[in-house]
BALOBA-1460 file (C-alpha; in Angstrom, 3 decimals):
// residues 297
<rec num="1" residu="m" x="-3.819" y="-26.516" z="-40.829"/>
<rec num="2" residu="k" x="-4.974" y="-28.627" z="-37.275"/>
<rec num="3" residu="s" x="-5.729" y="-32.336" z="-38.183"/>
<rec num="4" residu="p" x="-9.404" y="-33.824" z="-37.552"/>
<rec num="5" residu="h" x="-7.857" y="-35.709" z="-34.543"/>
<rec num="6" residu="r" x="-6.143" y="-32.223" z="-32.489"/>
<rec num="7" residu="t" x="-9.594" y="-30.764" z="-33.286"/>
<rec num="8" residu="g" x="-11.826" y="-33.591" z="-31.978"/>
<rec num="9" residu="e" x="-9.628" y="-33.634" z="-28.913"/>
<rec num="10" residu="a" x="-10.064" y="-29.289" z="-28.402"/>
<rec num="11" residu="q" x="-13.974" y="-30.442" z="-28.942"/>
<rec num="12" residu="a" x="-13.564" y="-33.077" z="-25.615"/>
<rec num="13" residu="g" x="-11.571" y="-30.776" z="-24.162"/>
<rec num="14" residu="w" x="-13.988" y="-27.901" z="-23.879"/>
<rec num="15" residu="l" x="-16.573" y="-30.240" z="-23.473"/>
<rec num="16" residu="f" x="-15.256" y="-31.638" z="-20.101"/>
<rec num="17" residu="v" x="-14.203" y="-27.657" z="-18.566"/>
<rec num="18" residu="s" x="-17.573" y="-26.611" z="-19.689"/>
<rec num="19" residu="p" x="-19.497" y="-27.483" z="-16.279"/>
<rec num="20" residu="a" x="-17.091" y="-25.825" z="-14.648"/>
<rec num="21" residu="l" x="-16.543" y="-22.835" z="-16.716"/>
<rec num="22" residu="t" x="-20.336" y="-22.398" z="-16.519"/>
<rec num="23" residu="l" x="-19.900" y="-22.806" z="-12.619"/>
<rec num="24" residu="i" x="-17.497" y="-19.840" z="-12.793"/>
<rec num="25" residu="g" x="-19.378" y="-17.649" z="-14.838"/>
<rec num="26" residu="v" x="-22.467" y="-17.866" z="-12.773"/>
<rec num="27" residu="f" x="-20.775" y="-17.853" z="-9.078"/>
<rec num="28" residu="f" x="-18.137" y="-15.412" z="-9.575"/>
<rec num="29" residu="f" x="-18.269" y="-13.144" z="-12.736"/>
<rec num="30" residu="v" x="-22.128" y="-12.493" z="-12.647"/>
<rec num="31" residu="p" x="-22.329" y="-12.163" z="-9.211"/>
<rec num="32" residu="i" x="-19.227" y="-9.145" z="-9.796"/>
<rec num="33" residu="v" x="-20.825" y="-7.592" z="-12.355"/>
<rec num="34" residu="v" x="-24.191" y="-7.632" z="-10.810"/>
<rec num="35" residu="g" x="-22.118" y="-5.999" z="-7.791"/>
<rec num="36" residu="l" x="-20.334" y="-3.408" z="-9.855"/>
<rec num="37" residu="t" x="-23.988" y="-2.555" z="-11.495"/>
<rec num="38" residu="l" x="-25.401" y="-1.822" z="-8.102"/>
<rec num="39" residu="s" x="-22.485" y="-0.183" z="-6.595"/>
<rec num="40" residu="l" x="-23.855" y="2.648" z="-9.439"/>
<rec num="41" residu="t" x="-27.342" y="3.285" z="-7.853"/>
<rec num="42" residu="d" x="-28.916" y="4.134" z="-4.840"/>
<rec num="43" residu="f" x="-30.382" y="1.109" z="-3.928"/>
<rec num="44" residu="d" x="-31.979" y="0.843" z="-0.865"/>
<rec num="45" residu="i" x="-34.512" y="-1.111" z="1.325"/>
<rec num="46" residu="y" x="-37.202" y="1.269" z="-0.484"/>
<rec num="47" residu="a" x="-35.788" y="-0.252" z="-3.596"/>
<rec num="48" residu="i" x="-36.244" y="-3.685" z="-2.545"/>
<rec num="49" residu="g" x="-39.665" y="-3.562" z="-2.426"/>
<rec num="50" residu="d" x="-39.884" y="-1.647" z="-5.773"/>
<rec num="51" residu="p" x="-36.867" y="-1.761" z="-7.529"/>
<rec num="52" residu="s" x="-37.831" y="0.695" z="-10.204"/>
<rec num="53" residu="t" x="-37.027" y="3.447" z="-7.101"/>
<rec num="54" residu="a" x="-33.565" y="3.064" z="-7.694"/>
<rec num="55" residu="r" x="-31.888" y="5.360" z="-8.992"/>
<rec num="56" residu="f" x="-28.215" y="5.817" z="-11.628"/>
<rec num="57" residu="v" x="-26.160" y="7.603" z="-9.530"/>
<rec num="58" residu="r" x="-22.943" y="6.360" z="-11.549"/>
<rec num="59" residu="l" x="-19.668" y="7.699" z="-8.984"/>
<rec num="60" residu="a" x="-21.831" y="8.925" z="-6.555"/>
<rec num="61" residu="n" x="-21.186" y="6.094" z="-4.079"/>
<rec num="62" residu="y" x="-17.657" y="6.042" z="-4.706"/>
<rec num="63" residu="a" x="-17.569" y="10.136" z="-4.309"/>
<rec num="64" residu="h" x="-19.197" y="9.472" z="-0.812"/>
<rec num="65" residu="m" x="-16.519" y="7.337" z="0.242"/>
<rec num="66" residu="a" x="-13.381" y="9.306" z="-0.423"/>
<rec num="67" residu="s" x="-15.324" y="11.727" z="2.126"/>
<rec num="68" residu="d" x="-16.301" y="9.544" z="4.575"/>
<rec num="69" residu="r" x="-14.454" y="9.270" z="7.761"/>
<rec num="70" residu="e" x="-15.803" y="5.844" z="8.576"/>
<rec num="71" residu="f" x="-14.288" y="3.820" z="5.303"/>
<rec num="72" residu="w" x="-11.089" y="5.387" z="5.945"/>
<rec num="73" residu="g" x="-10.939" y="4.161" z="9.167"/>
<rec num="74" residu="a" x="-12.187" y="0.729" z="8.402"/>
<rec num="75" residu="l" x="-9.357" y="0.391" z="5.630"/>
<rec num="76" residu="r" x="-6.867" y="1.831" z="7.650"/>
<rec num="77" residu="n" x="-8.008" y="-0.865" z="10.266"/>
<rec num="78" residu="t" x="-7.990" y="-3.788" z="7.585"/>
<rec num="79" residu="l" x="-5.011" y="-2.992" z="5.692"/>
<rec num="80" residu="y" x="-3.082" y="-2.950" z="9.432"/>
<rec num="81" residu="y" x="-4.660" y="-6.452" z="10.241"/>
<rec num="82" residu="v" x="-3.210" y="-7.698" z="6.537"/>
<rec num="83" residu="l" x="0.359" y="-5.659" z="7.080"/>
<rec num="84" residu="v" x="0.610" y="-6.773" z="10.590"/>
<rec num="85" residu="g" x="-1.170" y="-10.248" z="10.895"/>
<rec num="86" residu="g" x="-0.453" y="-11.803" z="7.829"/>
<rec num="87" residu="p" x="3.179" y="-12.457" z="8.212"/>
<rec num="88" residu="l" x="2.941" y="-13.115" z="12.055"/>
<rec num="89" residu="s" x="0.780" y="-15.929" z="10.732"/>
<rec num="90" residu="v" x="2.822" y="-17.235" z="7.580"/>
<rec num="91" residu="l" x="6.000" y="-16.873" z="10.358"/>
<rec num="92" residu="a" x="3.764" y="-18.947" z="12.830"/>
<rec num="93" residu="s" x="2.973" y="-21.258" z="10.325"/>
<rec num="94" residu="l" x="6.588" y="-22.220" z="8.797"/>
<rec num="95" residu="g" x="8.117" y="-22.586" z="12.220"/>
<rec num="96" residu="t" x="5.691" y="-24.687" z="13.453"/>
<rec num="97" residu="a" x="6.232" y="-26.989" z="10.175"/>
<rec num="98" residu="l" x="10.017" y="-26.647" z="10.700"/>
<rec num="99" residu="l" x="9.550" y="-27.792" z="14.306"/>
<rec num="100" residu="v" x="6.852" y="-30.393" z="13.355"/>
<rec num="101" residu="n" x="8.912" y="-31.677" z="10.382"/>
<rec num="102" residu="a" x="12.429" y="-32.152" z="11.941"/>
<rec num="103" residu="r" x="14.137" y="-35.766" z="11.959"/>
<rec num="104" residu="l" x="14.350" y="-35.615" z="16.199"/>
<rec num="105" residu="a" x="10.715" y="-34.839" z="16.156"/>
<rec num="106" residu="r" x="8.886" y="-37.436" z="17.716"/>
<rec num="107" residu="f" x="5.085" y="-37.826" z="17.466"/>
<rec num="108" residu="k" x="4.202" y="-35.882" z="14.655"/>
<rec num="109" residu="g" x="1.436" y="-36.952" z="13.716"/>
<rec num="110" residu="l" x="0.024" y="-36.097" z="17.439"/>
<rec num="111" residu="f" x="1.302" y="-32.535" z="17.260"/>
<rec num="112" residu="r" x="-0.077" y="-31.943" z="13.573"/>
<rec num="113" residu="v" x="-3.295" y="-32.836" z="14.978"/>
<rec num="114" residu="v" x="-2.924" y="-30.266" z="17.863"/>
<rec num="115" residu="f" x="-1.943" y="-27.758" z="15.841"/>
<rec num="116" residu="f" x="-4.357" y="-27.896" z="13.581"/>
<rec num="117" residu="a" x="-7.429" y="-28.217" z="16.254"/>
<rec num="118" residu="p" x="-8.052" y="-24.665" z="16.257"/>
<rec num="119" residu="v" x="-8.821" y="-24.147" z="12.578"/>
<rec num="120" residu="v" x="-11.486" y="-26.698" z="12.593"/>
<rec num="121" residu="t" x="-13.170" y="-25.441" z="16.091"/>
<rec num="122" residu="t" x="-16.153" y="-23.547" z="15.565"/>
<rec num="123" residu="l" x="-15.099" y="-19.393" z="15.411"/>
<rec num="124" residu="v" x="-17.606" y="-18.147" z="17.348"/>
<rec num="125" residu="a" x="-17.156" y="-20.609" z="20.008"/>
<rec num="126" residu="v" x="-13.606" y="-19.854" z="20.870"/>
<rec num="127" residu="a" x="-13.678" y="-16.331" z="20.234"/>
<rec num="128" residu="i" x="-16.128" y="-16.083" z="23.183"/>
<rec num="129" residu="v" x="-13.518" y="-18.557" z="25.277"/>
<rec num="130" residu="w" x="-10.694" y="-15.472" z="24.378"/>
<rec num="131" residu="r" x="-13.076" y="-12.535" z="24.999"/>
<rec num="132" residu="y" x="-12.838" y="-14.182" z="28.670"/>
<rec num="133" residu="l" x="-8.970" y="-14.751" z="28.296"/>
<rec num="134" residu="y" x="-8.698" y="-11.227" z="27.776"/>
<rec num="135" residu="h" x="-10.976" y="-9.725" z="30.425"/>
<rec num="136" residu="p" x="-9.199" y="-7.489" z="32.325"/>
<rec num="137" residu="r" x="-10.072" y="-8.665" z="35.413"/>
<rec num="138" residu="y" x="-10.537" y="-12.493" z="35.347"/>
<rec num="139" residu="g" x="-8.874" y="-13.071" z="32.215"/>
<rec num="140" residu="l" x="-5.527" y="-15.576" z="32.495"/>
<rec num="141" residu="i" x="-3.569" y="-13.439" z="30.164"/>
<rec num="142" residu="d" x="-3.855" y="-10.328" z="32.343"/>
<rec num="143" residu="a" x="-3.372" y="-12.815" z="35.790"/>
<rec num="144" residu="g" x="-0.108" y="-14.273" z="34.074"/>
<rec num="145" residu="l" x="0.873" y="-10.482" z="33.497"/>
<rec num="146" residu="a" x="0.007" y="-9.385" z="37.419"/>
<rec num="147" residu="r" x="2.432" y="-11.956" z="38.597"/>
<rec num="148" residu="l" x="5.281" y="-11.317" z="36.684"/>
<rec num="149" residu="g" x="4.668" y="-7.618" z="37.879"/>
<rec num="150" residu="l" x="3.680" y="-6.184" z="34.554"/>
<rec num="151" residu="p" x="0.476" y="-3.623" z="34.319"/>
<rec num="152" residu="v" x="-2.525" y="-5.659" z="33.191"/>
<rec num="153" residu="v" x="-4.066" y="-4.622" z="29.974"/>
<rec num="154" residu="d" x="-7.494" y="-3.639" z="29.001"/>
<rec num="155" residu="w" x="-7.094" y="-6.074" z="25.658"/>
<rec num="156" residu="l" x="-10.255" y="-5.374" z="23.977"/>
<rec num="157" residu="g" x="-11.398" y="-1.744" z="25.862"/>
<rec num="158" residu="d" x="-8.377" y="-0.112" z="25.007"/>
<rec num="159" residu="p" x="-8.594" y="1.245" z="21.182"/>
<rec num="160" residu="a" x="-4.656" y="0.905" z="21.071"/>
<rec num="161" residu="w" x="-4.790" y="-2.919" z="22.402"/>
<rec num="162" residu="a" x="-8.369" y="-4.203" z="20.328"/>
<rec num="163" residu="l" x="-6.951" y="-4.910" z="16.941"/>
<rec num="164" residu="p" x="-3.671" y="-6.283" z="18.410"/>
<rec num="165" residu="a" x="-5.383" y="-8.493" z="20.533"/>
<rec num="166" residu="i" x="-7.667" y="-9.700" z="17.471"/>
<rec num="167" residu="i" x="-5.088" y="-10.214" z="15.510"/>
<rec num="168" residu="l" x="-3.041" y="-12.211" z="18.077"/>
<rec num="169" residu="f" x="-6.282" y="-14.565" z="17.964"/>
<rec num="170" residu="a" x="-6.529" y="-14.682" z="14.536"/>
<rec num="171" residu="v" x="-2.814" y="-16.075" z="14.155"/>
<rec num="172" residu="w" x="-3.578" y="-19.052" z="16.690"/>
<rec num="173" residu="k" x="-7.217" y="-19.847" z="14.933"/>
<rec num="174" residu="n" x="-5.624" y="-19.817" z="11.342"/>
<rec num="175" residu="f" x="-1.934" y="-20.969" z="11.911"/>
<rec num="176" residu="g" x="-2.457" y="-24.974" z="11.378"/>
<rec num="177" residu="y" x="-3.871" y="-24.645" z="8.035"/>
<rec num="178" residu="n" x="-0.627" y="-23.258" z="6.571"/>
<rec num="179" residu="m" x="1.658" y="-25.246" z="8.748"/>
<rec num="180" residu="l" x="0.015" y="-28.718" z="6.871"/>
<rec num="181" residu="i" x="1.081" y="-26.567" z="3.587"/>
<rec num="182" residu="f" x="4.231" y="-25.764" z="4.854"/>
<rec num="183" residu="v" x="4.819" y="-29.223" z="6.049"/>
<rec num="184" residu="a" x="3.799" y="-30.383" z="2.765"/>
<rec num="185" residu="g" x="6.313" y="-28.348" z="0.759"/>
<rec num="186" residu="l" x="8.995" y="-29.523" z="2.943"/>
<rec num="187" residu="q" x="8.724" y="-33.478" z="2.220"/>
<rec num="188" residu="n" x="8.780" y="-32.454" z="-0.846"/>
<rec num="189" residu="i" x="12.599" y="-30.981" z="-0.802"/>
<rec num="190" residu="p" x="14.832" y="-33.808" z="-1.909"/>
<rec num="191" residu="d" x="17.654" y="-34.572" z="1.006"/>
<rec num="192" residu="e" x="20.019" y="-34.889" z="-2.014"/>
<rec num="193" residu="l" x="20.049" y="-30.815" z="-1.434"/>
<rec num="194" residu="y" x="20.642" y="-30.712" z="2.132"/>
<rec num="195" residu="e" x="23.359" y="-33.511" z="1.727"/>
<rec num="196" residu="a" x="25.217" y="-31.845" z="-0.790"/>
<rec num="197" residu="a" x="25.015" y="-28.253" z="1.057"/>
<rec num="198" residu="r" x="26.670" y="-30.549" z="3.961"/>
<rec num="199" residu="m" x="29.231" y="-31.334" z="2.004"/>
<rec num="200" residu="d" x="29.778" y="-27.997" z="1.319"/>
<rec num="201" residu="g" x="30.030" y="-27.070" z="4.626"/>
<rec num="202" residu="a" x="26.610" y="-24.748" z="5.278"/>
<rec num="203" residu="g" x="25.457" y="-24.672" z="8.178"/>
<rec num="204" residu="a" x="21.965" y="-25.237" z="9.478"/>
<rec num="205" residu="w" x="21.061" y="-21.462" z="9.239"/>
<rec num="206" residu="a" x="23.111" y="-21.507" z="5.458"/>
<rec num="207" residu="r" x="21.030" y="-24.555" z="4.740"/>
<rec num="208" residu="f" x="17.627" y="-23.229" z="5.614"/>
<rec num="209" residu="r" x="18.509" y="-19.783" z="3.893"/>
<rec num="210" residu="h" x="20.077" y="-21.181" z="0.754"/>
<rec num="211" residu="v" x="18.335" y="-24.544" z="0.303"/>
<rec num="212" residu="t" x="14.690" y="-24.687" z="2.102"/>
<rec num="213" residu="l" x="13.698" y="-20.846" z="1.598"/>
<rec num="214" residu="p" x="14.480" y="-20.955" z="-2.434"/>
<rec num="215" residu="t" x="12.759" y="-23.913" z="-2.699"/>
<rec num="216" residu="l" x="9.995" y="-23.205" z="-0.887"/>
<rec num="217" residu="g" x="8.961" y="-20.264" z="-2.706"/>
<rec num="218" residu="p" x="5.448" y="-21.792" z="-4.812"/>
<rec num="219" residu="t" x="4.536" y="-22.702" z="-1.580"/>
<rec num="220" residu="f" x="4.996" y="-19.209" z="0.221"/>
<rec num="221" residu="l" x="3.319" y="-17.340" z="-3.188"/>
<rec num="222" residu="f" x="0.126" y="-19.640" z="-2.328"/>
<rec num="223" residu="v" x="0.334" y="-19.013" z="1.314"/>
<rec num="224" residu="g" x="0.709" y="-15.415" z="0.866"/>
<rec num="225" residu="v" x="-1.924" y="-14.832" z="-1.821"/>
<rec num="226" residu="i" x="-4.604" y="-17.367" z="0.448"/>
<rec num="227" residu="t" x="-3.836" y="-15.683" z="4.013"/>
<rec num="228" residu="m" x="-4.110" y="-12.233" z="2.379"/>
<rec num="229" residu="i" x="-7.214" y="-13.072" z="1.265"/>
<rec num="230" residu="g" x="-8.259" y="-14.355" z="4.406"/>
<rec num="231" residu="q" x="-6.814" y="-11.295" z="6.254"/>
<rec num="232" residu="f" x="-9.193" y="-8.940" z="3.776"/>
<rec num="233" residu="q" x="-12.114" y="-10.875" z="4.731"/>
<rec num="234" residu="l" x="-12.156" y="-10.095" z="8.894"/>
<rec num="235" residu="f" x="-15.404" y="-9.876" z="10.273"/>
<rec num="236" residu="a" x="-16.297" y="-12.537" z="12.284"/>
<rec num="237" residu="e" x="-13.672" y="-12.218" z="15.204"/>
<rec num="238" residu="p" x="-14.211" y="-8.393" z="15.546"/>
<rec num="239" residu="y" x="-17.781" y="-8.722" z="15.123"/>
<rec num="240" residu="v" x="-18.081" y="-11.534" z="18.613"/>
<rec num="241" residu="m" x="-15.284" y="-10.157" z="20.261"/>
<rec num="242" residu="t" x="-16.301" y="-5.912" z="19.821"/>
<rec num="243" residu="q" x="-18.873" y="-5.101" z="17.928"/>
<rec num="244" residu="g" x="-16.344" y="-2.791" z="16.387"/>
<rec num="245" residu="g" x="-15.322" y="-1.371" z="19.109"/>
<rec num="246" residu="p" x="-14.018" y="0.098" z="21.384"/>
<rec num="247" residu="l" x="-14.372" y="3.790" z="19.503"/>
<rec num="248" residu="r" x="-14.668" y="2.014" z="16.101"/>
<rec num="249" residu="s" x="-10.808" y="0.629" z="16.244"/>
<rec num="250" residu="t" x="-11.618" y="-2.761" z="15.202"/>
<rec num="251" residu="v" x="-14.196" y="-2.245" z="12.341"/>
<rec num="252" residu="s" x="-12.980" y="-3.348" z="9.146"/>
<rec num="253" residu="l" x="-14.204" y="-3.055" z="5.525"/>
<rec num="254" residu="i" x="-16.457" y="-6.034" z="5.857"/>
<rec num="255" residu="m" x="-17.676" y="-5.215" z="8.665"/>
<rec num="256" residu="l" x="-18.564" y="-1.630" z="7.321"/>
<rec num="257" residu="m" x="-20.100" y="-3.350" z="4.267"/>
<rec num="258" residu="y" x="-22.056" y="-5.256" z="6.699"/>
<rec num="259" residu="e" x="-23.670" y="-2.564" z="8.599"/>
<rec num="260" residu="q" x="-24.200" y="-0.280" z="5.328"/>
<rec num="261" residu="g" x="-25.852" y="-3.020" z="3.538"/>
<rec num="262" residu="f" x="-27.603" y="-5.058" z="6.626"/>
<rec num="263" residu="r" x="-28.419" y="-2.608" z="9.069"/>
<rec num="264" residu="w" x="-28.800" y="0.875" z="7.109"/>
<rec num="265" residu="w" x="-29.843" y="-1.073" z="3.869"/>
<rec num="266" residu="r" x="-27.630" y="1.423" z="1.899"/>
<rec num="267" residu="m" x="-27.286" y="-1.427" z="-0.542"/>
<rec num="268" residu="g" x="-25.678" y="0.408" z="-3.584"/>
<rec num="269" residu="y" x="-22.796" y="2.004" z="-1.185"/>
<rec num="270" residu="a" x="-21.778" y="-1.229" z="0.395"/>
<rec num="271" residu="a" x="-21.830" y="-2.664" z="-3.176"/>
<rec num="272" residu="a" x="-18.882" y="0.093" z="-3.844"/>
<rec num="273" residu="i" x="-17.399" y="-0.545" z="-0.840"/>
<rec num="274" residu="a" x="-16.985" y="-4.750" z="-1.674"/>
<rec num="275" residu="f" x="-16.112" y="-3.579" z="-5.307"/>
<rec num="276" residu="v" x="-13.056" y="-0.976" z="-3.981"/>
<rec num="277" residu="l" x="-11.977" y="-4.626" z="-1.745"/>
<rec num="278" residu="l" x="-11.940" y="-6.868" z="-4.519"/>
<rec num="279" residu="i" x="-9.634" y="-4.775" z="-6.238"/>
<rec num="280" residu="l" x="-7.553" y="-4.714" z="-3.015"/>
<rec num="281" residu="v" x="-7.499" y="-7.666" z="-3.004"/>
<rec num="282" residu="l" x="-6.191" y="-7.948" z="-6.515"/>
<rec num="283" residu="a" x="-4.239" y="-5.881" z="-5.979"/>
<rec num="284" residu="g" x="-2.388" y="-7.062" z="-3.815"/>
<rec num="285" residu="t" x="-2.631" y="-10.865" z="-5.362"/>
<rec num="286" residu="a" x="-0.735" y="-8.913" z="-8.247"/>
<rec num="287" residu="v" x="1.976" y="-7.713" z="-5.921"/>
<rec num="288" residu="q" x="2.900" y="-10.810" z="-4.738"/>
<rec num="289" residu="l" x="2.933" y="-12.231" z="-8.147"/>
<rec num="290" residu="a" x="5.572" y="-9.776" z="-9.499"/>
<rec num="291" residu="l" x="7.816" y="-10.238" z="-6.317"/>
<rec num="292" residu="r" x="7.677" y="-14.204" z="-6.646"/>
<rec num="293" residu="r" x="8.404" y="-13.139" z="-10.537"/>
<rec num="294" residu="g" x="11.249" y="-10.914" z="-9.417"/>
<rec num="295" residu="e" x="12.787" y="-13.654" z="-7.488"/>
<rec num="296" residu="r" x="12.899" y="-15.847" z="-10.194"/>
<rec num="297" residu="a" x="14.674" y="-13.555" z="-12.372"/>
């Protein structure tokens, strides 16, 4: 039997965490249940004025999604953005963290501020600046290509280049946040591990491969998960820079959900897209957790 002392501690513990659990339930689980319920209806602009007009259509929204070319195009664009932009962002963050944290590096604080500055700048403002940088006639990027004798590219006007251009901008905008997390992880690695590896004759690459990377495993998991979640939420960059064009080549799932819900007022269909996006995020997180467990085993 549990002692009265332990029972009192358990009750006190539940009392302390109950406000947080209440907030999680109200602002996380309740919206999920409401969104799932909404996705099973044909809730639209008419139902906003009179909710009784909304009908329970079961899985009709999901069936329509399966045959919707707009949805599959947005899903393809989103997965491309996640699978290409995510690793690029993580690699850029790790490389910058290694440079900033190097023993020979000077002015470390200054460089951390400089590399972190894009994260705290207004996304809309810098997106407009980058849109002019990508301009095929007056942009600095194409001017540099022309100086090198390379063909200029209509970065935001060519369907083949629009999404890669947005990925490049997003990596520049967001890598500084993960850089600080990697710097914190690097500073937690004991120097004794590097000294032992150096005494065993390990070179710089061997120390990085067998000491730095394995020790940063938990940091990689955290950075990978939060980066993936952020990549799936792609909206502001294409909305400001291309408005989903050209030829719908930069429409993401979030943008499609926004259009269906707040442009065409198909709230039920928009909720179905949101729920599919939630499933994708949970699946991606589960895959990364499984890979991490596999590395431990």
